[in-house]
A tleap script that builds the chain and sets N, CA, C and O, in Angstrom:
source leaprc.protein.ff14SB
mol = sequence {
  NMET GLU VAL ILE PRO HIE THR LEU PRO GLU
  GLU LYS LEU GLN GLU ILE PHE GLY ALA ALA
  GLY TRP LYS ARG LEU ARG MET LYS TYR ILE
  LYS GLU SER GLY TYR ASN THR ALA VAL TYR
  THR VAL GLU LYS HIE HIE VAL ALA VAL TYR
  ALA GLY LYS ASP ASN GLN THR ILE VAL LYS
  ALA ASP ARG PRO LYS GLU LEU LEU ARG ASN
  SER ILE LEU THR SER SER LEU ALA ALA GLY
  ILE LEU ASN ALA LYS TYR VAL ASN VAL LEU
  PRO LEU TYR ARG ILE SER GLN GLU PHE LEU
  ARG ASN ASP ILE HIE ILE SER ARG GLN VAL
  ILE ALA ASN TRP VAL ILE GLN CYS ALA ASP
  ARG TYR LEU GLU TYR VAL LEU THR VAL MET
  LYS ASP HIE GLN GLU ASP THR ASP TYR HIE
  PHE MET GLU GLU LEU LEU CPRO
}
set mol.1.N position { 91.241 63.669 98.062 }
set mol.1.CA position { 90.313 62.599 97.784 }
set mol.1.C position { 89.328 62.525 98.947 }
set mol.1.O position { 89.724 62.510 100.112 }
set mol.2.N position { 88.078 62.481 98.621 }
set mol.2.CA position { 87.019 62.367 99.616 }
set mol.2.C position { 86.679 60.901 99.812 }
set mol.2.O position { 86.437 60.181 98.843 }
set mol.3.N position { 86.661 60.458 101.054 }
set mol.3.CA position { 86.317 59.067 101.380 }
set mol.3.C position { 84.867 59.039 101.853 }
set mol.3.O position { 84.499 59.748 102.790 }
set mol.4.N position { 84.042 58.213 101.197 }
set mol.4.CA position { 82.628 58.103 101.546 }
set mol.4.C position { 82.359 56.663 101.975 }
set mol.4.O position { 82.335 55.764 101.135 }
set mol.5.N position { 82.154 56.434 103.277 }
set mol.5.CA position { 81.905 55.059 103.732 }
set mol.5.C position { 80.453 54.644 103.473 }
set mol.5.O position { 79.527 55.446 103.595 }
set mol.6.N position { 80.285 53.381 103.118 }
set mol.6.CA position { 78.953 52.807 102.902 }
set mol.6.C position { 78.861 51.543 103.766 }
set mol.6.O position { 79.519 50.541 103.486 }
set mol.7.N position { 78.052 51.604 104.798 }
set mol.7.CA position { 77.889 50.464 105.695 }
set mol.7.C position { 76.397 50.197 105.907 }
set mol.7.O position { 75.549 51.048 105.641 }
set mol.8.N position { 76.110 49.010 106.385 }
set mol.8.CA position { 74.734 48.679 106.751 }
set mol.8.C position { 74.567 48.875 108.249 }
set mol.8.O position { 75.484 48.581 109.017 }
set mol.9.N position { 73.415 49.364 108.672 }
set mol.9.CA position { 73.201 49.515 110.113 }
set mol.9.C position { 73.095 48.147 110.805 }
set mol.9.O position { 72.733 47.146 110.186 }
set mol.10.N position { 73.412 48.135 112.072 }
set mol.10.CA position { 73.405 46.907 112.881 }
set mol.10.C position { 72.035 46.219 112.826 }
set mol.10.O position { 71.963 44.993 112.739 }
set mol.11.N position { 70.956 46.997 112.877 }
set mol.11.CA position { 69.611 46.423 112.851 }
set mol.11.C position { 69.353 45.664 111.547 }
set mol.11.O position { 68.768 44.581 111.565 }
set mol.12.N position { 69.781 46.222 110.431 }
set mol.12.CA position { 69.581 45.585 109.132 }
set mol.12.C position { 70.371 44.272 109.055 }
set mol.12.O position { 69.874 43.275 108.531 }
set mol.13.N position { 71.618 44.277 109.584 }
set mol.13.CA position { 72.431 43.061 109.577 }
set mol.13.C position { 71.794 41.970 110.439 }
set mol.13.O position { 71.787 40.802 110.053 }
set mol.14.N position { 71.262 42.343 111.598 }
set mol.14.CA position { 70.602 41.361 112.465 }
set mol.14.C position { 69.333 40.822 111.815 }
set mol.14.O position { 68.989 39.653 111.992 }
set mol.15.N position { 68.639 41.672 111.064 }
set mol.15.CA position { 67.428 41.233 110.366 }
set mol.15.C position { 67.766 40.198 109.288 }
set mol.15.O position { 67.007 39.252 109.074 }
set mol.16.N position { 68.904 40.378 108.612 }
set mol.16.CA position { 69.300 39.470 107.528 }
set mol.16.C position { 69.929 38.186 108.069 }
set mol.16.O position { 69.565 37.086 107.656 }
set mol.17.N position { 70.902 38.342 109.023 }
set mol.17.CA position { 71.702 37.205 109.472 }
set mol.17.C position { 71.325 36.683 110.862 }
set mol.17.O position { 71.796 35.616 111.258 }
set mol.18.N position { 70.507 37.390 111.593 }
set mol.18.CA position { 70.219 37.007 112.971 }
set mol.18.C position { 71.248 37.629 113.909 }
set mol.18.O position { 72.233 38.217 113.461 }
set mol.19.N position { 71.011 37.494 115.221 }
set mol.19.CA position { 71.904 38.098 116.208 }
set mol.19.C position { 73.280 37.434 116.150 }
set mol.19.O position { 73.385 36.214 116.269 }
set mol.20.N position { 74.293 38.202 115.975 }
set mol.20.CA position { 75.695 37.756 115.920 }
set mol.20.C position { 75.923 36.686 114.869 }
set mol.20.O position { 76.838 35.876 115.017 }
set mol.21.N position { 75.121 36.654 113.809 }
set mol.21.CA position { 75.271 35.651 112.766 }
set mol.21.C position { 76.007 36.192 111.548 }
set mol.21.O position { 75.822 35.682 110.443 }
set mol.22.N position { 76.818 37.190 111.723 }
set mol.22.CA position { 77.535 37.779 110.587 }
set mol.22.C position { 78.932 38.217 111.019 }
set mol.22.O position { 79.195 38.428 112.202 }
set mol.23.N position { 79.798 38.345 110.059 }
set mol.23.CA position { 81.119 38.925 110.299 }
set mol.23.C position { 81.440 39.834 109.120 }
set mol.23.O position { 80.939 39.644 108.012 }
set mol.24.N position { 82.255 40.788 109.374 }
set mol.24.CA position { 82.607 41.754 108.334 }
set mol.24.C position { 83.816 41.253 107.552 }
set mol.24.O position { 84.826 40.860 108.134 }
set mol.25.N position { 83.700 41.272 106.234 }
set mol.25.CA position { 84.787 40.876 105.352 }
set mol.25.C position { 85.583 42.118 104.939 }
set mol.25.O position { 85.316 43.234 105.385 }
set mol.26.N position { 86.564 41.880 104.076 }
set mol.26.CA position { 87.365 42.998 103.571 }
set mol.26.C position { 86.499 43.988 102.815 }
set mol.26.O position { 85.551 43.600 102.131 }
set mol.27.N position { 86.823 45.259 102.937 }
set mol.27.CA position { 86.069 46.301 102.242 }
set mol.27.C position { 86.309 46.209 100.745 }
set mol.27.O position { 87.386 45.807 100.303 }
set mol.28.N position { 85.325 46.573 99.988 }
set mol.28.CA position { 85.472 46.698 98.548 }
set mol.28.C position { 85.656 48.186 98.251 }
set mol.28.O position { 84.856 49.018 98.679 }
set mol.29.N position { 86.715 48.507 97.517 }
set mol.29.CA position { 87.024 49.908 97.232 }
set mol.29.C position { 86.657 50.230 95.791 }
set mol.29.O position { 87.024 49.509 94.863 }
set mol.30.N position { 85.945 51.301 95.626 }
set mol.30.CA position { 85.557 51.770 94.306 }
set mol.30.C position { 85.968 53.231 94.203 }
set mol.30.O position { 85.596 54.050 95.044 }
set mol.31.N position { 86.735 53.553 93.170 }
set mol.31.CA position { 87.125 54.943 92.944 }
set mol.31.C position { 86.310 55.492 91.787 }
set mol.31.O position { 86.107 54.818 90.777 }
set mol.32.N position { 85.850 56.715 91.944 }
set mol.32.CA position { 85.124 57.411 90.903 }
set mol.32.C position { 85.717 58.793 90.738 }
set mol.32.O position { 86.161 59.409 91.707 }
set mol.33.N position { 85.723 59.268 89.528 }
set mol.33.CA position { 86.196 60.623 89.264 }
set mol.33.C position { 84.991 61.512 89.028 }
set mol.33.O position { 84.067 61.146 88.302 }
set mol.34.N position { 85.009 62.664 89.638 }
set mol.34.CA position { 83.924 63.623 89.456 }
set mol.34.C position { 84.426 64.841 88.710 }
set mol.34.O position { 85.630 65.079 88.616 }
set mol.35.N position { 83.503 65.599 88.188 }
set mol.35.CA position { 83.852 66.819 87.473 }
set mol.35.C position { 82.880 67.904 87.898 }
set mol.35.O position { 81.664 67.737 87.798 }
set mol.36.N position { 83.416 69.003 88.369 }
set mol.36.CA position { 82.592 70.148 88.736 }
set mol.36.C position { 82.831 71.250 87.730 }
set mol.36.O position { 83.975 71.638 87.493 }
set mol.37.N position { 81.778 71.755 87.141 }
set mol.37.CA position { 81.923 72.853 86.198 }
set mol.37.C position { 82.336 74.102 86.949 }
set mol.37.O position { 82.350 74.133 88.179 }
set mol.38.N position { 82.671 75.124 86.193 }
set mol.38.CA position { 83.128 76.379 86.794 }
set mol.38.C position { 82.070 76.941 87.735 }
set mol.38.O position { 80.872 76.890 87.454 }
set mol.39.N position { 82.531 77.468 88.833 }
set mol.39.CA position { 81.648 78.099 89.802 }
set mol.39.C position { 81.929 79.598 89.772 }
set mol.39.O position { 83.053 80.036 90.017 }
set mol.40.N position { 80.908 80.365 89.473 }
set mol.40.CA position { 81.066 81.810 89.387 }
set mol.40.C position { 80.515 82.441 90.660 }
set mol.40.O position { 79.435 82.086 91.131 }
set mol.41.N position { 81.273 83.380 91.205 }
set mol.41.CA position { 80.838 84.079 92.404 }
set mol.41.C position { 80.845 85.578 92.137 }
set mol.41.O position { 81.558 86.065 91.260 }
set mol.42.N position { 80.053 86.284 92.895 }
set mol.42.CA position { 80.015 87.739 92.829 }
set mol.42.C position { 80.426 88.261 94.195 }
set mol.42.O position { 79.860 87.881 95.219 }
set mol.43.N position { 81.412 89.130 94.192 }
set mol.43.CA position { 81.858 89.761 95.437 }
set mol.43.C position { 81.309 91.181 95.465 }
set mol.43.O position { 81.583 91.979 94.570 }
set mol.44.N position { 80.555 91.480 96.471 }
set mol.44.CA position { 80.009 92.822 96.620 }
set mol.44.C position { 80.655 93.446 97.845 }
set mol.44.O position { 80.382 93.046 98.977 }
set mol.45.N position { 81.509 94.424 97.610 }
set mol.45.CA position { 82.245 95.068 98.695 }
set mol.45.C position { 81.462 96.286 99.180 }
set mol.45.O position { 81.099 97.157 98.391 }
set mol.46.N position { 81.213 96.334 100.467 }
set mol.46.CA position { 80.573 97.492 101.073 }
set mol.46.C position { 81.669 98.301 101.753 }
set mol.46.O position { 82.219 97.879 102.771 }
set mol.47.N position { 81.982 99.453 101.197 }
set mol.47.CA position { 83.074 100.283 101.696 }
set mol.47.C position { 82.472 101.427 102.517 }
set mol.47.O position { 81.729 102.261 102.000 }
set mol.48.N position { 82.809 101.444 103.790 }
set mol.48.CA position { 82.293 102.496 104.676 }
set mol.48.C position { 82.982 103.818 104.357 }
set mol.48.O position { 84.182 103.866 104.087 }
set mol.49.N position { 82.192 104.887 104.394 }
set mol.49.CA position { 82.701 106.239 104.150 }
set mol.49.C position { 82.382 107.070 105.382 }
set mol.49.O position { 81.258 107.053 105.884 }
set mol.50.N position { 83.394 107.803 105.867 }
set mol.50.CA position { 83.248 108.599 107.086 }
set mol.50.C position { 83.547 110.059 106.779 }
set mol.50.O position { 84.405 110.376 105.955 }
set mol.51.N position { 82.821 110.938 107.459 }
set mol.51.CA position { 83.052 112.377 107.328 }
set mol.51.C position { 83.148 112.989 108.710 }
set mol.51.O position { 82.391 112.642 109.617 }
set mol.52.N position { 84.097 113.909 108.857 }
set mol.52.CA position { 84.243 114.601 110.134 }
set mol.52.C position { 83.119 115.594 110.348 }
set mol.52.O position { 82.654 116.223 109.398 }
set mol.53.N position { 82.675 115.742 111.600 }
set mol.53.CA position { 81.575 116.665 111.899 }
set mol.53.C position { 82.040 118.119 111.892 }
set mol.53.O position { 81.258 119.026 111.605 }
set mol.54.N position { 83.329 118.336 112.212 }
set mol.54.CA position { 83.797 119.716 112.347 }
set mol.54.C position { 84.573 120.222 111.133 }
set mol.54.O position { 84.880 121.413 111.071 }
set mol.55.N position { 84.899 119.371 110.172 }
set mol.55.CA position { 85.613 119.841 108.977 }
set mol.55.C position { 85.134 119.068 107.750 }
set mol.55.O position { 84.190 118.284 107.839 }
set mol.56.N position { 85.771 119.284 106.626 }
set mol.56.CA position { 85.339 118.690 105.363 }
set mol.56.C position { 86.124 117.425 105.002 }
set mol.56.O position { 86.196 117.064 103.827 }
set mol.57.N position { 86.710 116.750 105.989 }
set mol.57.CA position { 87.508 115.563 105.726 }
set mol.57.C position { 86.602 114.355 105.504 }
set mol.57.O position { 85.694 114.086 106.290 }
set mol.58.N position { 86.873 113.630 104.408 }
set mol.58.CA position { 86.137 112.411 104.097 }
set mol.58.C position { 87.153 111.275 103.978 }
set mol.58.O position { 88.166 111.403 103.291 }
set mol.59.N position { 86.861 110.146 104.668 }
set mol.59.CA position { 87.765 108.998 104.672 }
set mol.59.C position { 86.965 107.750 104.297 }
set mol.59.O position { 85.847 107.543 104.768 }
set mol.60.N position { 87.571 106.920 103.430 }
set mol.60.CA position { 86.955 105.646 103.052 }
set mol.60.C position { 87.724 104.518 103.709 }
set mol.60.O position { 88.935 104.614 103.908 }
set mol.61.N position { 87.024 103.458 104.042 }
set mol.61.CA position { 87.667 102.268 104.613 }
set mol.61.C position { 88.521 101.589 103.545 }
set mol.61.O position { 88.266 101.718 102.348 }
set mol.62.N position { 89.537 100.866 104.005 }
set mol.62.CA position { 90.401 100.130 103.074 }
set mol.62.C position { 89.609 99.016 102.407 }
set mol.62.O position { 88.700 98.436 103.001 }
set mol.63.N position { 89.965 98.735 101.183 }
set mol.63.CA position { 89.350 97.646 100.432 }
set mol.63.C position { 90.420 96.987 99.571 }
set mol.63.O position { 91.490 97.561 99.365 }
set mol.64.N position { 90.144 95.800 99.073 }
set mol.64.CA position { 91.143 95.140 98.227 }
set mol.64.C position { 91.435 95.960 96.970 }
set mol.64.O position { 90.550 96.616 96.423 }
set mol.65.N position { 92.674 95.911 96.530 }
set mol.65.CA position { 93.052 96.610 95.305 }
set mol.65.C position { 92.372 95.942 94.112 }
set mol.65.O position { 92.232 94.719 94.070 }
set mol.66.N position { 91.957 96.748 93.156 }
set mol.66.CA position { 91.340 96.229 91.947 }
set mol.66.C position { 92.419 95.854 90.942 }
set mol.66.O position { 93.443 96.530 90.839 }
set mol.67.N position { 92.189 94.790 90.213 }
set mol.67.CA position { 93.119 94.393 89.167 }
set mol.67.C position { 93.134 95.446 88.063 }
set mol.67.O position { 94.199 95.881 87.625 }
set mol.68.N position { 91.960 95.847 87.623 }
set mol.68.CA position { 91.790 96.940 86.673 }
set mol.68.C position { 90.777 97.912 87.263 }
set mol.68.O position { 89.703 97.499 87.702 }
set mol.69.N position { 91.101 99.170 87.278 }
set mol.69.CA position { 90.256 100.179 87.930 }
set mol.69.C position { 88.831 100.181 87.341 }
set mol.69.O position { 88.632 100.148 86.126 }
set mol.70.N position { 87.872 100.221 88.244 }
set mol.70.CA position { 86.441 100.270 87.898 }
set mol.70.C position { 86.011 99.114 86.988 }
set mol.70.O position { 85.233 99.298 86.052 }
set mol.71.N position { 86.526 97.939 87.278 }
set mol.71.CA position { 86.206 96.761 86.472 }
set mol.71.C position { 85.731 95.636 87.390 }
set mol.71.O position { 86.098 95.578 88.563 }
set mol.72.N position { 84.913 94.748 86.840 }
set mol.72.CA position { 84.466 93.596 87.612 }
set mol.72.C position { 85.484 92.465 87.580 }
set mol.72.O position { 85.270 91.419 88.192 }
set mol.73.N position { 86.590 92.670 86.868 }
set mol.73.CA position { 87.603 91.631 86.712 }
set mol.73.C position { 88.336 91.373 88.021 }
set mol.73.O position { 88.917 92.284 88.611 }
set mol.74.N position { 88.301 90.116 88.468 }
set mol.74.CA position { 89.067 89.700 89.644 }
set mol.74.C position { 90.266 88.891 89.168 }
set mol.74.O position { 90.337 88.504 88.001 }
set mol.75.N position { 91.190 88.640 90.056 }
set mol.75.CA position { 92.367 87.872 89.669 }
set mol.75.C position { 91.991 86.452 89.253 }
set mol.75.O position { 92.597 85.905 88.331 }
set mol.76.N position { 91.007 85.845 89.910 }
set mol.76.CA position { 90.611 84.484 89.539 }
set mol.76.C position { 89.920 84.459 88.179 }
set mol.76.O position { 90.119 83.521 87.407 }
set mol.77.N position { 89.115 85.471 87.874 }
set mol.77.CA position { 88.461 85.543 86.570 }
set mol.77.C position { 89.501 85.785 85.472 }
set mol.77.O position { 89.419 85.186 84.400 }
set mol.78.N position { 90.473 86.654 85.735 }
set mol.78.CA position { 91.541 86.896 84.760 }
set mol.78.C position { 92.347 85.626 84.522 }
set mol.78.O position { 92.688 85.308 83.383 }
set mol.79.N position { 92.654 84.901 85.595 }
set mol.79.CA position { 93.406 83.655 85.450 }
set mol.79.C position { 92.626 82.644 84.620 }
set mol.79.O position { 93.207 81.953 83.784 }
set mol.80.N position { 91.326 82.550 84.840 }
set mol.80.CA position { 90.495 81.622 84.068 }
set mol.80.C position { 90.443 81.990 82.595 }
set mol.80.O position { 90.517 81.115 81.732 }
set mol.81.N position { 90.315 83.292 82.300 }
set mol.81.CA position { 90.270 83.744 80.909 }
set mol.81.C position { 91.612 83.505 80.226 }
set mol.81.O position { 91.656 82.987 79.111 }
set mol.82.N position { 92.715 83.882 80.891 }
set mol.82.CA position { 94.043 83.691 80.300 }
set mol.82.C position { 94.352 82.212 80.110 }
set mol.82.O position { 94.987 81.833 79.125 }
set mol.83.N position { 93.908 81.373 81.047 }
set mol.83.CA position { 94.101 79.929 80.905 }
set mol.83.C position { 93.318 79.403 79.705 }
set mol.83.O position { 93.847 78.634 78.903 }
set mol.84.N position { 92.058 79.820 79.583 }
set mol.84.CA position { 91.236 79.362 78.464 }
set mol.84.C position { 91.824 79.818 77.131 }
set mol.84.O position { 91.825 79.064 76.158 }
set mol.85.N position { 92.324 81.057 77.090 }
set mol.85.CA position { 92.823 81.603 75.831 }
set mol.85.C position { 94.175 81.025 75.438 }
set mol.85.O position { 94.364 80.612 74.294 }
set mol.86.N position { 95.116 80.993 76.376 }
set mol.86.CA position { 96.485 80.646 76.007 }
set mol.86.C position { 96.878 79.201 76.308 }
set mol.86.O position { 97.782 78.672 75.662 }
set mol.87.N position { 96.240 78.563 77.250 }
set mol.87.CA position { 96.556 77.163 77.537 }
set mol.87.C position { 95.626 76.251 76.741 }
set mol.87.O position { 96.077 75.300 76.102 }
set mol.88.N position { 94.323 76.544 76.784 }
set mol.88.CA position { 93.350 75.714 76.067 }
set mol.88.C position { 93.104 76.195 74.636 }
set mol.88.O position { 92.338 75.573 73.900 }
set mol.89.N position { 93.743 77.289 74.239 }
set mol.89.CA position { 93.705 77.848 72.888 }
set mol.89.C position { 92.262 78.096 72.408 }
set mol.89.O position { 91.906 77.760 71.278 }
set mol.90.N position { 91.457 78.679 73.275 }
set mol.90.CA position { 90.086 79.019 72.891 }
set mol.90.C position { 90.042 80.455 72.381 }
set mol.90.O position { 90.638 81.343 72.991 }
set mol.91.N position { 89.350 80.697 71.278 }
set mol.91.CA position { 89.185 82.081 70.837 }
set mol.91.C position { 88.251 82.832 71.784 }
set mol.91.O position { 87.451 82.231 72.501 }
set mol.92.N position { 88.372 84.144 71.768 }
set mol.92.CA position { 87.603 84.960 72.718 }
set mol.92.C position { 86.096 84.807 72.542 }
set mol.92.O position { 85.357 84.888 73.523 }
set mol.93.N position { 85.625 84.589 71.319 }
set mol.93.CA position { 84.178 84.449 71.145 }
set mol.93.C position { 83.663 83.187 71.831 }
set mol.93.O position { 82.532 83.165 72.315 }
set mol.94.N position { 84.495 82.124 71.877 }
set mol.94.CA position { 84.063 80.907 72.583 }
set mol.94.C position { 84.054 81.121 74.087 }
set mol.94.O position { 83.170 80.624 74.786 }
set mol.95.N position { 85.029 81.855 74.581 }
set mol.95.CA position { 85.050 82.172 76.015 }
set mol.95.C position { 83.812 82.993 76.363 }
set mol.95.O position { 83.163 82.745 77.378 }
set mol.96.N position { 83.488 83.967 75.521 }
set mol.96.CA position { 82.306 84.797 75.730 }
set mol.96.C position { 81.031 83.953 75.686 }
set mol.96.O position { 80.119 84.166 76.486 }
set mol.97.N position { 80.964 82.992 74.750 }
set mol.97.CA position { 79.794 82.114 74.661 }
set mol.97.C position { 79.666 81.233 75.904 }
set mol.97.O position { 78.558 80.971 76.372 }
set mol.98.N position { 80.789 80.780 76.431 }
set mol.98.CA position { 80.763 79.960 77.654 }
set mol.98.C position { 80.196 80.766 78.826 }
set mol.98.O position { 79.401 80.253 79.614 }
set mol.99.N position { 80.611 82.027 78.932 }
set mol.99.CA position { 80.035 82.888 79.962 }
set mol.99.C position { 78.534 83.045 79.745 }
set mol.99.O position { 77.751 82.980 80.693 }
set mol.100.N position { 78.140 83.250 78.495 }
set mol.100.CA position { 76.724 83.460 78.175 }
set mol.100.C position { 75.880 82.238 78.529 }
set mol.100.O position { 74.734 82.386 78.957 }
set mol.101.N position { 76.429 81.032 78.358 }
set mol.101.CA position { 75.702 79.806 78.736 }
set mol.101.C position { 75.451 79.747 80.238 }
set mol.101.O position { 74.541 79.055 80.694 }
set mol.102.N position { 76.262 80.477 81.005 }
set mol.102.CA position { 76.080 80.536 82.457 }
set mol.102.C position { 75.411 81.842 82.892 }
set mol.102.O position { 75.516 82.246 84.050 }
set mol.103.N position { 74.720 82.498 81.951 }
set mol.103.CA position { 74.000 83.761 82.197 }
set mol.103.C position { 74.903 84.881 82.681 }
set mol.103.O position { 74.497 85.702 83.504 }
set mol.104.N position { 76.134 84.917 82.170 }
set mol.104.CA position { 77.058 86.007 82.462 }
set mol.104.C position { 77.337 86.698 81.138 }
set mol.104.O position { 77.922 86.101 80.235 }
set mol.105.N position { 76.927 87.939 81.020 }
set mol.105.CA position { 77.029 88.664 79.760 }
set mol.105.C position { 78.309 89.509 79.752 }
set mol.105.O position { 78.336 90.624 80.271 }
set mol.106.N position { 79.357 88.954 79.156 }
set mol.106.CA position { 80.618 89.665 78.987 }
set mol.106.C position { 80.997 89.523 77.521 }
set mol.106.O position { 81.227 88.414 77.038 }
set mol.107.N position { 81.063 90.642 76.815 }
set mol.107.CA position { 81.351 90.576 75.384 }
set mol.107.C position { 82.815 90.241 75.145 }
set mol.107.O position { 83.658 90.423 76.023 }
set mol.108.N position { 83.104 89.754 73.956 }
set mol.108.CA position { 84.491 89.417 73.636 }
set mol.108.C position { 85.352 90.670 73.536 }
set mol.108.O position { 86.562 90.595 73.750 }
set mol.109.N position { 84.757 91.830 73.213 }
set mol.109.CA position { 85.516 93.075 73.185 }
set mol.109.C position { 86.006 93.434 74.581 }
set mol.109.O position { 87.144 93.871 74.753 }
set mol.110.N position { 85.142 93.247 75.580 }
set mol.110.CA position { 85.532 93.516 76.969 }
set mol.110.C position { 86.616 92.537 77.399 }
set mol.110.O position { 87.593 92.933 78.034 }
set mol.111.N position { 86.452 91.261 77.057 }
set mol.111.CA position { 87.465 90.259 77.408 }
set mol.111.C position { 88.782 90.594 76.729 }
set mol.111.O position { 89.838 90.480 77.351 }
set mol.112.N position { 88.742 91.008 75.454 }
set mol.112.CA position { 89.966 91.379 74.742 }
set mol.112.C position { 90.652 92.553 75.426 }
set mol.112.O position { 91.875 92.558 75.571 }
set mol.113.N position { 89.871 93.553 75.849 }
set mol.113.CA position { 90.460 94.696 76.552 }
set mol.113.C position { 91.096 94.263 77.868 }
set mol.113.O position { 92.167 94.750 78.231 }
set mol.114.N position { 90.442 93.354 78.583 }
set mol.114.CA position { 91.022 92.855 79.833 }
set mol.114.C position { 92.347 92.164 79.592 }
set mol.114.O position { 93.314 92.397 80.316 }
set mol.115.N position { 92.396 91.303 78.563 }
set mol.115.CA position { 93.617 90.563 78.250 }
set mol.115.C position { 94.742 91.536 77.903 }
set mol.115.O position { 95.866 91.389 78.383 }
set mol.116.N position { 94.437 92.524 77.074 }
set mol.116.CA position { 95.455 93.503 76.658 }
set mol.116.C position { 95.939 94.315 77.852 }
set mol.116.O position { 97.145 94.484 78.032 }
set mol.117.N position { 95.019 94.821 78.670 }
set mol.117.CA position { 95.409 95.636 79.817 }
set mol.117.C position { 96.198 94.836 80.845 }
set mol.117.O position { 97.167 95.341 81.410 }
set mol.118.N position { 95.794 93.597 81.091 }
set mol.118.CA position { 96.540 92.763 82.046 }
set mol.118.C position { 97.941 92.462 81.522 }
set mol.118.O position { 98.907 92.456 82.285 }
set mol.119.N position { 98.048 92.209 80.208 }
set mol.119.CA position { 99.367 91.959 79.627 }
set mol.119.C position { 100.244 93.195 79.754 }
set mol.119.O position { 101.418 93.091 80.109 }
set mol.120.N position { 99.685 94.362 79.466 }
set mol.120.CA position { 100.461 95.608 79.559 }
set mol.120.C position { 100.889 95.910 80.986 }
set mol.120.O position { 102.027 96.317 81.219 }
set mol.121.N position { 100.000 95.717 81.930 }
set mol.121.CA position { 100.283 96.110 83.319 }
set mol.121.C position { 101.075 95.079 84.105 }
set mol.121.O position { 101.939 95.442 84.904 }
set mol.122.N position { 100.791 93.789 83.888 }
set mol.122.CA position { 101.335 92.781 84.787 }
set mol.122.C position { 102.324 91.814 84.136 }
set mol.122.O position { 103.176 91.251 84.823 }
set mol.123.N position { 102.222 91.617 82.830 }
set mol.123.CA position { 103.081 90.622 82.202 }
set mol.123.C position { 104.270 91.230 81.470 }
set mol.123.O position { 105.193 90.508 81.092 }
set mol.124.N position { 104.265 92.536 81.267 }
set mol.124.CA position { 105.370 93.181 80.566 }
set mol.124.C position { 106.681 93.017 81.337 }
set mol.124.O position { 107.734 92.788 80.741 }
set mol.125.N position { 106.612 93.134 82.647 }
set mol.125.CA position { 107.815 92.953 83.473 }
set mol.125.C position { 108.350 91.530 83.351 }
set mol.125.O position { 109.561 91.334 83.251 }
set mol.126.N position { 107.474 90.548 83.357 }
set mol.126.CA position { 107.898 89.150 83.233 }
set mol.126.C position { 108.574 88.934 81.879 }
set mol.126.O position { 109.604 88.264 81.802 }
set mol.127.N position { 108.009 89.490 80.823 }
set mol.127.CA position { 108.585 89.358 79.490 }
set mol.127.C position { 109.965 89.996 79.428 }
set mol.127.O position { 110.872 89.439 78.811 }
set mol.128.N position { 110.138 91.151 80.053 }
set mol.128.CA position { 111.435 91.828 80.078 }
set mol.128.C position { 112.480 90.973 80.789 }
set mol.128.O position { 113.605 90.838 80.308 }
set mol.129.N position { 112.115 90.404 81.919 }
set mol.129.CA position { 113.047 89.543 82.661 }
set mol.129.C position { 113.410 88.316 81.832 }
set mol.129.O position { 114.573 87.912 81.806 }
set mol.130.N position { 112.426 87.715 81.152 }
set mol.130.CA position { 112.694 86.548 80.322 }
set mol.130.C position { 113.632 86.893 79.164 }
set mol.130.O position { 114.535 86.116 78.852 }
set mol.131.N position { 113.430 88.040 78.528 }
set mol.131.CA position { 114.310 88.459 77.435 }
set mol.131.C position { 115.728 88.699 77.930 }
set mol.131.O position { 116.693 88.302 77.277 }
set mol.132.N position { 115.859 89.358 79.100 }
set mol.132.CA position { 117.184 89.588 79.676 }
set mol.132.C position { 117.879 88.272 79.978 }
set mol.132.O position { 119.076 88.126 79.730 }
set mol.133.N position { 117.142 87.324 80.507 }
set mol.133.CA position { 117.712 86.006 80.817 }
set mol.133.C position { 118.107 85.271 79.536 }
set mol.133.O position { 119.126 84.581 79.501 }
set mol.134.N position { 117.306 85.420 78.495 }
set mol.134.CA position { 117.599 84.765 77.216 }
set mol.134.C position { 118.895 85.298 76.627 }
set mol.134.O position { 119.674 84.536 76.054 }
set mol.135.N position { 119.133 86.589 76.760 }
set mol.135.CA position { 120.351 87.180 76.211 }
set mol.135.C position { 121.588 86.713 76.968 }
set mol.135.O position { 122.686 86.713 76.411 }
set mol.136.N position { 121.430 86.314 78.230 }
set mol.136.CA position { 122.562 85.874 79.047 }
set mol.136.C position { 122.937 84.416 78.823 }
set mol.136.O position { 123.992 83.987 79.289 }
set mol.137.N position { 122.125 83.652 78.136 }
set mol.137.CA position { 122.391 82.223 77.968 }
set mol.137.C position { 122.959 81.930 76.584 }
set mol.137.O position { 122.756 82.697 75.643 }
set mol.138.N position { 123.659 80.832 76.473 }
set mol.138.CA position { 124.247 80.431 75.202 }
set mol.138.C position { 123.303 79.540 74.385 }
set mol.138.O position { 123.562 79.285 73.209 }
set mol.139.N position { 122.227 79.071 74.991 }
set mol.139.CA position { 121.319 78.137 74.334 }
set mol.139.C position { 120.041 78.860 73.923 }
set mol.139.O position { 119.463 79.621 74.699 }
set mol.140.N position { 119.614 78.609 72.693 }
set mol.140.CA position { 118.385 79.212 72.182 }
set mol.140.C position { 117.582 78.154 71.450 }
set mol.140.O position { 118.147 77.261 70.818 }
set mol.141.N position { 116.278 78.252 71.534 }
set mol.141.CA position { 115.421 77.394 70.744 }
set mol.141.C position { 115.237 78.020 69.371 }
set mol.141.O position { 115.480 79.214 69.199 }
set mol.142.N position { 114.823 77.251 68.418 }
set mol.142.CA position { 114.706 77.739 67.054 }
set mol.142.C position { 113.725 78.910 66.958 }
set mol.142.O position { 113.988 79.870 66.234 }
set mol.143.N position { 112.614 78.847 67.667 }
set mol.143.CA position { 111.631 79.939 67.605 }
set mol.143.C position { 112.232 81.242 68.090 }
set mol.143.O position { 111.853 82.309 67.606 }
set mol.144.N position { 113.155 81.185 69.029 }
set mol.144.CA position { 113.736 82.404 69.575 }
set mol.144.C position { 114.717 83.041 68.597 }
set mol.144.O position { 115.011 84.231 68.712 }
set mol.145.N position { 115.224 82.279 67.646 }
set mol.145.CA position { 116.172 82.819 66.692 }
set mol.145.C position { 115.501 83.469 65.509 }
set mol.145.O position { 116.140 84.189 64.742 }
set mol.146.N position { 114.195 83.215 65.355 }
set mol.146.CA position { 113.468 83.820 64.242 }
set mol.146.C position { 113.270 85.310 64.507 }
set mol.146.O position { 113.138 85.725 65.659 }
set mol.147.N position { 113.248 86.123 63.435 }
set mol.147.CA position { 113.086 87.574 63.645 }
set mol.147.C position { 111.729 87.944 64.172 }
set mol.147.O position { 111.454 89.123 64.394 }
savepdb mol mol.pdb
quit
């Protein structure tokens, strides 16, 4: 929570009440809720490349691992898309339209490919662990008993 004080300067108080003609009463507290829309950032990584003068060795500087090779998808963008799709139950065309309203051109086909690839690469292990745990327990929900 951000606290924003609002006070009158001493000169203004003296102008209104005269010198030492005022006292401060209890503060009045007002709470307001704010909403910030999504903030999109672009990360441009400059990767230094070095070559030896006496041989053909080429070395690149370390850089962060990519979530999907040769993709602009970052972990925060993937989290936002997966949240919109599976938590807020938005179809991919609406997610794509939301990007377009912010001048970001990402087609729903690209978003669908990202979702599928992330599920295959990163969520398959979680699903396997959950299934193994489900088989070890005596309690099941009705949806889990359906074929």
